[in-house]
N, C-alpha and C positions, 0 to 999 in steps of 0.2 A: 192979870191975864193968865189963863191956863194954856198949857201946851202939852197935852196928853194924847198919846197915840197907841192904839191896840190893833194888832193884825194877826190873823192866822195865815201862815204861809209855809213855803218849803225853802230850805236852804239850797240854793242852786250852786253856790260857789263859796269856798272858804279860802281866803288868801293866806299867805304865810304869817304865822304868829310873829309879832314883833314886840319890843319893849320900849317904854319911855326911858329917858335918862335916869329916872328915879326907880326903874326896875318894875314898873307896872305893865302887865301884859295887855296887848291890844290885838283884837282880831277883827278884820274887816271882812264882811260877808255880803253876798247878794241874795236878797229874798225875792221869790216869785209868788204871785198870788193870782188865783182865778176863781171867780164865783159869780153867781147870779144875784143881782140886787134889784130891788124895786125902786123905780124912779118915775114920778109923775103918773102913777097907776099902771106902769108897764115894767116888765122884767127886762133888764139889760145885762149883757155879759161884761164883766169887769175883769180886765187883765192888767197886771202891772209888775214891774221889776223895781225894787227899791234897794239902794245901798244902805247898809247898816253897819254899826260898829259896836262891839262888845269890849268893855274895859274892865279889868280886874280879874278875879279868880274864875268867873264864868267864861272868860276868853279861853282859858286852859281846857275847860270841860267841853267846849263846843268846836274845837278845831277838828278837822277831818270828819265832819258830820254832814257832808253833802247828801242831799236827797231826804233829809229828815224833816218831817212836818213839825212845825213849831208854832207856839203862840207867844208873841212878843209884846211887850209894852215899854214905852219910853217917851222920848220927846224928839221933835224935829229941830235940826239946826243946820247951818251951812257947814260944808265939809271943812273949809278953811277960809281965811280972809280973802284969798284969791279965787276960790271956787264957791260960788253962791248957790249952787243947786242943793236941794235938801238931802240930808242923810239922817237916818233914824239912829239915835243913840239909845241902845237897848239897856234898860235898867232891870227888866225881868224877862226871863226866857225859860220856857218849859216845853217838853215834847207834847205835841198836839195829838190827842187821842180821838178827836172827832166827836 
């Protein structure tokens, strides 16, 4: 089974950079998206907020980048064993030029 997710969004919030016990940087961010999509032959306005996580060297590069438009791809997983809502684990991130 595939679990691939791609989204153009804006970084609304960057939380404080933290590190795993092994010294790997982790950055939790909140993405916001708004667009018009076609569904059942009609346009509908789509708005969403999605928590996301960047792990590794990209976490260092994207801290303090609120309000930056980005294109991200990765996979969806639950945040933790106790928190079952989805979070996007970002594997690729780049500035969105439109």
